C-alpha positions, 0 to 999 in steps of 0.5 A: 754894863748898863747902869740899870743893871747895877742895882741903883735906887730910883732917884739915882737912875732918874738923875743918870737918865737926865745926865745921859748916862747909859753904860758904866765905864770899867772903873764905875762897873768895878767900884759901884758894887764893891763900895755899895757892899761896904768894901774899901776900894783902891782905884788906879785910874787916869783922868777921863775914866769916870772915877768921880761917878765911880765913888759919888754914885754909891756914896749917895745911895748908901747915905740915902739909905741911912737917912733919918729925921735928926733934930739939930745940925747934921754931922758930916758923913762923907768926906772927899779930899781933892788936890785942887780947887777946880777938881773940888768944884767939879766933884761938888757939881757931880754930887749935886747932879747925881743927888738932885732927887735926894734930900742930901746936902753937900758943900765944897770948901777950898782956899783962895776965897773968903771963908764966909760963904763956906762957913755959912753953908756949914752952919746948917750941917751937911751930909757930904763935904768936898774939900781941899786940905788947906782950907779943911784943916783951917776950918777944923782948927777954927771949930767950924768943921768936925769930921769925927762922925765921917763914915765914908772917906775918899782921897782923890788923885792921891798922886797929885796930892803927893806932887803938890806937897800935900801928903803931910796935910792929908795925913793930918786929916786922916788922923782926925777921922774915925778908925772905923770907916769906909775908905776909897783912894783913887790915883793915876799912878802908884809911887812908893809913898802912895803905896805906903799910904794905901797900906796904912789906911785901906783895909782889905780893899778891892783893887782895880786898875783901869787904863794904866798910865803907861798907855794913852787913850787909843781914840786920841789922835796924837801929832808932834811938831818939831819947832824952834822955841821962838816959832812956837807962838806963830805956829800956835796962832797958825793952827788956831786959825783953823776953825775946825779946832772947835775948842782947845786946851793949851798947856804951858809949863809956867804961869808967866808963859800962860799969860804971855800965850793968852796975850799973844792969842788975843792980840791975834784975834783969837779969843783966849783966857788963862787959868793958873794958880796966880789967878783969883778964884773968881777969875779962874771960875769965870774962865772955866765957865766961859770955856765950858759954855763955848764963849771962849774957844781957847783956854791956856792952863798950867798942869796944876790948874788944869786938874778938875777941868772936865769939858765934854767934847773937848776937840783939841789938847795942845802941848805948847810946852812938853812936860818934863814928867812923862805921866803928865803928858798922859794926864794932859791929853786925857782931857780930850777923848773922854767918855769914849769920844775921839779927840786930837792931842798936838805937841810942840817940841823944841831942841831943849825938850827932846829928852822929855819927848824921849821919856814920853815915848818910852812911857807910852811905848810908841812914837808920836807921829810927826807932822812935817807940813807946817810953816815953821819947821825946826832948824834941826829936826830929828825924824825917825828913819824909814824902815827899808832895806837900803837905809837901815842902820847896821843894827836894823833899827834907827839911830838912837838920836833919830838921825840917819848917817849918810856919807859921813853926814847927818840927815833927817829922813822924812816920815809922813804922819801915820794918822791923817787925823793928827793934822787936824 
């Protein structure tokens, strides 16, 4: 559906034209009319589906219609909770972009930096507050923030809040909100604890599931490299020598690993910066800004720090370390292939990570095409057996460990990548 058919007001339409938005994504098409109608909303949507605009646009339109000339400081009318600083900043930028032709004010608050600038922004009052839970509770305790007048509340990436141990703080915030309000919750997955939270805070919500986490975005070409752990860095450097990789988001499992990868890339003449929780907020924002601007070609990130990274036309995601949680793989590769664009997701798998690979392929219900032609093949590579009549296992399927048994010996059978673009 086109945005022009969603009964949006002129200021928002004008802003969307500037942003180049023409056609709404499925989550936007479902949420905008429902939220405008005053309904609570539950959106099960993974990253890259356009969920920020799905709640930001209707919130702006509703608040614009309620604007009055009020003397004195404004009361906070809409509160958006985000799990990470990067995501909070990203959401704040979206509200600024979509609301540029309105007389609504917004502020973003998060920890890791001095509160001075944030409290100064709050003194004059804001209509919309985007916050991380820790800094919000801190400033509430200091009496800088009053959320007793909030009319619209959004909990974004609720499953990540749970993963990061923030659910208790979220509940503390919710306890301070007015009982009568409009609530929106977005989550890529729906674990039991989030389902209980949904039942406790949403009233007769409109429920929409878009691009379930069990399926990966079809436009993304996936490729898998079996490689020994010691050869991962040489392989990464080898791949990044290819100038067709315009931009790459590289995922490391640990902060120390991200620093080490970044150092090795820079020593090899490849411009890279790291972003993770141990970096100062200014360093994280600078690294992200440079990556978005194209000044830095490679950004090395941990999963938590990567939440909120939204880069248009990101060409490649590279899983230097496979995640031990299969849903995280989907979140990672969803950083490319956004807004209907194509992308490439490459993954390295060493011997210890094979169980993680098995879980990932079970979740996405397909095998990731293996790329065999590279200078650092693993010493013990499990390749899927070709399906021909003479080489089938007795059951007609490949063996469970990925090897063929021939004459009492275990041998790996070559398989060419199913999609040539995965080798880019």
